[in-house]
Structure formats: structure tokens, C-alpha cells
C-alpha positions as CSV (number, residue, x, y, z in Angstrom):
1,X,0.1,0.0,0.0
2,X,1.5,3.6,-0.8
3,X,2.2,6.7,1.5
4,X,-0.4,8.9,1.5
5,X,1.9,11.6,1.0
6,X,-1.3,14.7,0.9
7,X,-0.3,17.2,4.0
8,X,-2.2,17.2,6.9
9,X,-5.7,18.7,7.5
10,X,-7.5,18.2,10.8
11,X,-11.1,17.7,11.0
12,X,-12.9,18.9,15.0
13,X,-16.7,17.6,14.8
14,X,-18.7,18.1,17.6
15,X,-22.1,18.8,19.3
16,X,-22.6,22.6,20.0
17,X,-20.8,23.9,22.9
18,X,-18.4,21.0,23.2
19,X,-15.4,23.3,22.5
20,X,-14.5,23.2,19.6
21,X,-13.9,26.6,18.8
22,X,-11.4,27.1,21.7
23,X,-9.6,23.6,20.7
24,X,-9.5,24.7,17.3
25,X,-7.5,28.7,17.7
26,X,-4.9,26.5,20.1
27,X,-4.3,24.5,18.2
28,X,-4.1,26.5,14.9
29,X,-2.2,29.0,16.7
30,X,0.3,26.0,17.4
31,X,0.5,24.1,14.6
32,X,0.4,27.4,12.0
33,X,-3.0,26.6,11.1
34,X,-6.0,28.7,9.7
35,X,-9.6,27.8,10.5
36,X,-12.6,26.6,8.3
37,X,-15.6,27.3,9.8
38,X,-18.0,24.0,9.3
39,X,-21.2,26.1,10.9
40,X,-24.3,26.7,8.5
41,X,-25.1,29.7,11.2
42,X,-21.8,31.8,10.9
43,X,-22.1,31.9,7.4
44,X,-24.8,34.3,8.2
45,X,-23.7,38.3,8.3
46,X,-25.2,39.9,11.8
47,X,-26.1,36.8,13.5
48,X,-23.2,36.8,16.4
49,X,-24.2,36.5,19.4
50,X,-26.4,33.8,19.2
51,X,-24.1,31.3,17.0
52,X,-21.5,31.9,19.1
53,X,-19.8,33.0,16.3
54,X,-15.5,33.9,17.0
55,X,-15.1,37.0,19.2
56,X,-13.2,39.9,17.1
57,X,-10.1,38.9,18.9
58,X,-10.3,35.3,18.0
59,X,-10.6,36.5,14.5
60,X,-7.5,38.6,14.8
61,X,-5.5,36.0,16.1
62,X,-6.0,33.4,13.6
63,X,-7.1,33.2,9.7
64,X,-10.5,32.1,9.4
65,X,-12.8,31.3,6.5
66,X,-16.4,30.7,5.6
67,X,-17.3,33.1,8.6
68,X,-20.1,36.0,7.5
69,X,-20.7,35.0,3.2
70,X,-24.1,35.4,2.8
71,X,-27.2,38.6,4.1
72,X,-29.2,36.5,6.5
73,X,-32.3,36.3,3.7
74,X,-29.6,34.8,1.4
75,X,-29.8,31.4,0.2
76,X,-26.2,28.7,1.3
77,X,-26.6,25.2,0.5
78,X,-24.5,22.3,1.2
79,X,-23.1,22.3,-2.0
80,X,-22.3,25.4,-2.3
81,X,-20.1,25.5,0.9
82,X,-18.5,22.1,0.1
83,X,-17.0,24.2,-2.9
84,X,-16.1,26.9,-1.0
85,X,-14.5,25.0,1.6
86,X,-12.4,23.1,-0.9
87,X,-11.0,26.6,-2.4
88,X,-10.2,27.4,1.3
89,X,-8.9,24.2,2.1
90,X,-6.7,24.5,-1.7
91,X,-5.1,27.7,-0.4
92,X,-4.2,27.0,2.9
93,X,-2.1,24.1,1.9
94,X,-0.8,26.6,-1.1
95,X,0.4,28.6,1.7
96,X,2.1,25.8,3.3
97,X,-0.3,25.9,6.5
98,X,-2.8,23.4,8.3
99,X,-6.7,23.4,7.5
100,X,-8.5,23.1,10.7
101,X,-12.1,22.2,9.3
102,X,-13.7,22.8,13.0
103,X,-17.7,23.3,13.0
104,X,-20.9,20.8,14.1
105,X,-23.4,21.2,11.2
106,X,-23.3,17.4,9.6
107,X,-24.5,17.8,6.3
108,X,-21.4,20.4,6.0
109,X,-19.3,17.8,6.7
110,X,-20.6,15.3,4.8
111,X,-20.6,17.4,1.6
112,X,-17.2,18.3,1.8
113,X,-15.2,14.9,3.3
114,X,-18.1,12.4,1.4
115,X,-19.8,14.0,-1.2
116,X,-23.3,14.3,-2.4
117,X,-25.5,12.3,-4.7
118,X,-26.5,14.1,-7.4
119,X,-30.3,14.8,-6.9
120,X,-32.9,16.7,-9.0
121,X,-31.8,20.7,-9.0
122,X,-34.2,22.6,-8.3
123,X,-37.9,23.2,-9.8
124,X,-39.4,26.2,-9.0
125,X,-42.5,25.2,-10.7
126,X,-42.8,22.1,-8.0
127,X,-41.5,24.9,-5.2
128,X,-44.8,26.3,-6.2
129,X,-47.0,23.9,-6.3
130,X,-46.2,22.8,-2.5
131,X,-46.1,26.0,-1.1
132,X,-49.4,26.5,-2.0
133,X,-50.4,23.5,-0.7
134,X,-48.5,24.2,2.2
135,X,-50.9,27.5,2.6
136,X,-53.5,25.5,2.5
137,X,-52.9,22.5,4.7
138,X,-49.7,23.5,7.1
139,X,-46.2,22.4,6.7
140,X,-47.2,19.9,9.2
141,X,-49.7,18.1,7.2
142,X,-46.9,18.2,3.7
143,X,-44.4,16.6,7.0
144,X,-46.9,13.8,7.7
145,X,-46.7,13.1,4.0
146,X,-43.1,13.5,3.9
147,X,-43.2,10.5,6.6
148,X,-45.5,8.0,4.7
149,X,-43.2,8.3,1.2
150,X,-39.8,8.7,2.9
151,X,-39.9,7.7,6.7
152,X,-35.8,7.9,7.1
153,X,-35.9,11.3,5.8
154,X,-38.9,12.7,7.8
155,X,-37.3,11.4,11.0
156,X,-34.3,13.7,9.9
157,X,-36.4,16.7,9.3
158,X,-38.5,18.6,12.2
159,X,-41.8,19.4,10.8
160,X,-41.4,22.7,11.5
161,X,-38.3,22.7,9.1
162,X,-40.3,24.2,6.0
163,X,-37.3,24.5,3.7
164,X,-36.2,20.9,4.4
165,X,-39.3,19.7,4.0
166,X,-40.2,21.5,0.6
167,X,-37.1,19.7,-1.2
168,X,-37.2,16.3,0.0
169,X,-41.2,16.3,-1.5
170,X,-39.7,18.5,-4.1
171,X,-37.0,15.0,-4.9
172,X,-39.8,12.9,-4.9
173,X,-42.4,14.4,-6.8
174,X,-39.6,15.0,-10.2
175,X,-38.2,12.0,-9.7
176,X,-40.1,9.4,-8.2
177,X,-37.4,8.4,-6.2
178,X,-37.1,9.2,-2.4
179,X,-34.2,11.7,-0.7
180,X,-33.1,8.9,1.0
181,X,-32.4,6.5,-2.2
182,X,-30.5,9.3,-3.8
183,X,-28.4,9.8,-0.5
184,X,-27.9,5.8,-0.4
185,X,-26.4,5.8,-3.4
186,X,-22.6,4.9,-4.1
187,X,-20.5,7.3,-5.1
188,X,-16.8,8.2,-5.1
189,X,-14.8,10.2,-2.4
190,X,-14.2,14.3,-3.3
191,X,-10.4,14.2,-4.3
192,X,-9.3,16.3,-1.0
193,X,-5.5,18.0,-1.6
194,X,-4.9,16.6,2.3
195,X,-4.7,13.9,4.5
196,X,-7.6,14.6,7.6
197,X,-7.8,13.4,11.1
198,X,-11.4,13.4,12.1
199,X,-12.2,13.6,15.5
200,X,-15.3,14.2,17.6
201,X,-15.2,16.2,20.9
202,X,-18.3,15.3,23.3
203,X,-18.4,15.4,27.1
204,X,-18.2,11.7,28.4
205,X,-21.5,12.9,30.8
206,X,-24.2,14.1,28.8
207,X,-25.3,16.2,31.8
208,X,-22.0,18.0,31.6
209,X,-22.8,18.9,27.7
210,X,-26.2,20.3,28.9
211,X,-24.8,22.3,32.1
212,X,-22.2,23.9,29.0
213,X,-25.4,24.9,26.7
214,X,-27.6,26.5,30.2
215,X,-24.8,28.6,31.0
216,X,-23.0,29.4,27.5
217,X,-27.1,30.5,26.4
218,X,-27.5,33.1,29.8
219,X,-23.8,34.2,28.9
220,X,-25.4,35.0,25.3
221,X,-28.5,36.8,26.5
222,X,-26.0,38.8,29.2
223,X,-24.3,39.9,26.2
224,X,-27.6,41.1,24.4
225,X,-28.5,38.6,22.0
226,X,-32.1,39.8,22.1
227,X,-30.9,43.1,21.3
228,X,-29.3,41.1,18.3
229,X,-32.2,39.8,17.4
230,X,-34.5,43.2,17.8
231,X,-31.4,45.0,15.2
232,X,-32.5,41.7,12.9
233,X,-36.0,42.2,12.7
234,X,-34.9,45.9,11.6
235,X,-33.5,45.1,8.8
236,X,-35.8,45.5,5.4
237,X,-35.3,42.6,4.0
238,X,-36.5,40.6,7.1
239,X,-38.9,43.4,8.2
240,X,-40.2,42.7,4.5
241,X,-40.2,38.8,4.5
242,X,-43.3,37.3,4.2
243,X,-42.3,34.4,6.6
244,X,-38.8,35.5,7.7
245,X,-38.8,32.3,10.2
246,X,-39.1,30.0,7.2
247,X,-35.2,31.7,6.3
248,X,-32.8,29.0,7.1
249,X,-30.7,31.9,8.7
250,X,-33.3,32.3,11.2
251,X,-34.0,28.1,11.7
252,X,-31.0,28.4,13.7
253,X,-31.1,27.4,17.1
254,X,-32.0,30.8,19.1
255,X,-32.8,32.9,16.4
256,X,-36.4,31.3,16.1
257,X,-37.1,31.7,20.0
258,X,-36.2,34.8,20.1
259,X,-38.2,36.1,17.0
260,X,-41.6,34.6,18.6
261,X,-40.7,36.2,21.7
262,X,-40.3,39.2,20.4
263,X,-43.3,38.8,18.6
264,X,-44.8,38.0,21.9
265,X,-45.3,34.2,21.6
266,X,-43.5,34.0,25.2
267,X,-42.5,35.8,28.6
268,X,-39.1,35.7,28.7
269,X,-38.4,32.7,31.3
270,X,-40.6,30.6,28.8
271,X,-38.1,32.0,26.3
272,X,-34.9,31.0,27.8
273,X,-36.7,27.8,28.7
274,X,-37.3,27.5,25.2
275,X,-33.6,28.1,23.7
276,X,-32.0,26.4,26.5
277,X,-34.1,23.0,25.3
278,X,-34.1,24.1,21.4
279,X,-30.4,23.5,22.2
280,X,-30.3,20.6,23.9
281,X,-32.3,18.8,21.1
282,X,-29.6,20.5,18.7
283,X,-26.8,18.5,20.3
284,X,-28.5,15.2,20.3
285,X,-29.2,15.3,17.0
286,X,-25.4,16.0,16.4
287,X,-24.7,13.2,18.7
288,X,-26.7,11.3,16.8
289,X,-25.1,12.2,13.5
290,X,-21.5,11.5,14.9
291,X,-22.1,7.8,15.9
292,X,-23.8,7.1,12.6
293,X,-19.9,7.7,11.3
294,X,-17.5,5.1,11.8
295,X,-14.3,7.0,10.6
296,X,-13.9,9.6,14.0
297,X,-12.0,9.1,16.8
298,X,-13.7,10.3,20.2
299,X,-12.2,12.5,22.9
300,X,-13.8,14.3,26.5
301,X,-11.8,17.7,25.1
302,X,-11.9,18.1,28.9
303,X,-10.2,14.9,30.9
304,X,-9.1,13.1,27.3
305,X,-7.1,15.8,26.3
306,X,-3.7,14.0,26.9
307,X,-5.3,11.5,24.3
308,X,-6.4,14.1,22.1
309,X,-2.4,15.7,22.1
310,X,-1.2,12.1,21.6
311,X,-3.7,11.7,18.6
312,X,-2.7,14.5,17.1
313,X,1.2,14.2,17.1
314,X,0.6,10.9,15.6
315,X,-0.8,11.7,13.0
316,X,1.2,14.7,11.9
317,X,4.4,12.4,12.3
318,X,2.8,10.1,9.9
319,X,2.0,13.4,7.6
320,X,5.0,14.7,7.7
321,X,7.3,11.4,7.3
322,X,4.8,10.1,4.6
């Protein structure tokens, strides 16, 4: 078997609040690395506090990529992310630096590392049909239809996630095949210009993660999260949008709950409770996705830090000797 002589890259995956950002910055500073964000909320300008976006000081300390590249009303797909991330990685490698991929958006990692199936392209006419049906019967009813057609996809997609429900039904209506069938097709992995150490960071004790999530949400509130959302609500493209909460940016955890709270749907204690619960549910979904990957090495970033450092050292030694 020939040695893999590609330069090294590191992928730090994990649920929200697991310590990915801090470790990515530390390793980037030590190794001469640059960080590629793998987070579907960080791509949006104006989603700063509620997305736990790196601070100005952190962004200045280490070069970051794929942060603040879209406005909140603009679409951004996993395929676009994979293409943009590949270009960023190629540039980092060309500069002789180490790409560090850090984030919690499983679909983005999947698109970049494994590739996406060639599903049918969007069809405006079919989308308009589905929009009209949703107006008539509601997205929850369309989610139930999706469950009957493709239980696997329906289990992944929340009943309020209009965009993904629409896309799954659109794929079936255009092709006669379910999204799960398309995704299950064998495909060649993308030929990245580097070999990737794939690490999953997660506290061994779930209660520790829940506590960190609660504390971080309270820190966001103290930092002015609601003021940030109020500022988003004042932006003309969002103020004039017929259904702003259908936008992917505003489905980011915490933002929907904050928006609805400012609409008067809940009092402050209830909003806080809903925001923390939604974040914990996100972490649960992220962990479920990570457990489905067999190519990951798992570490508790606090109690197994020595193991993390050993894994990094062995990988870099292999990469540099290869």
C-alpha cells in the first residue's frame, strides 16, 4: 500500500458547546493553521451572539474562512459550502499551513468529506405547487406526507423545517424516488488535497454538556442576544419578508425562539427555557449523526486531553514522515 503523501488537515466535529472553537484556535496558533468554519449559522452576517461566532479578537488571532459570507435572507446550500470549503483548503495548503475544519453542521462535513448525491435540481414550478399546498394545509401536514413517502427523511427533518420538507417532497415529485434513496447511492469520495484526522469532541457525561449549554445561553442573553435579534428584525429584507422564520438563518437554534418571543409569543422565562431546550435538542441530533460515522475518534476535550494530543502528534508525525 502506498503512503498517503498529502499534507495534513484536522476535522474537529462535535455537538454545540463541546469546546471545538477553543481547541481549533489553540491548535491553529500552535501549528500554523487556518480555520475553516463548518457551521451553517456562522456563514450569516449579523448572527453573532446567538451563533457563538468567534469574537473579533479570536478572528484576528487566527485566519478564519467561511464566516460572514451571506446576508440572513440569502440562501446557502451544502453543495455551495463544499465548493467554497475546498477552495479555502486548497489555498491554505498552498500557503504551507494546516487546514483545521471546525464546526457542528453534519451535512456540511458530509458534503465536503463524503460528497453529495446528484439529486434533481430545484424546479420553481414544483416548489410553487408545494408552497401553495403548504398555505392550504400547513407544513405539518406536508411533513406527514413526507413521512408516508420517506420515513427516513422525515425522521431527520423537523416538522417545522419548511425548506427541507419542501426539498424532500420536491425531489420525490420530480424523480419518483425518495431523497433517502438518492442519498444512499454509492459515490466516490471527494479527492481533497490533504489527509484528514477526524476527531469528535464531546463530554463523556451528557449532564456536563447540558450544563455548558445552559450557561452559554445565559451568557449570550447577558451579552445582548435579544438586542441582536431586534436589530435583525429591523433590517428591511427581513422586515418585509412574508415568512422570515422559514429562512435557514432564522431557523438557527435560539433565533427562532427569540424572534417569537419578541413577537409576544412567550414571556422571558419561557423564552429562555425554550432556547435552552432547543439547543439541547440540536446537540442530541448532532451526537446522533456523529455516532453514525465509523471514521471518527472520540475524545472528551477536558478529561481526555492527553489522548487528543497523542492522536494529533501521531497523525502529524505520520503525515510529515509520509
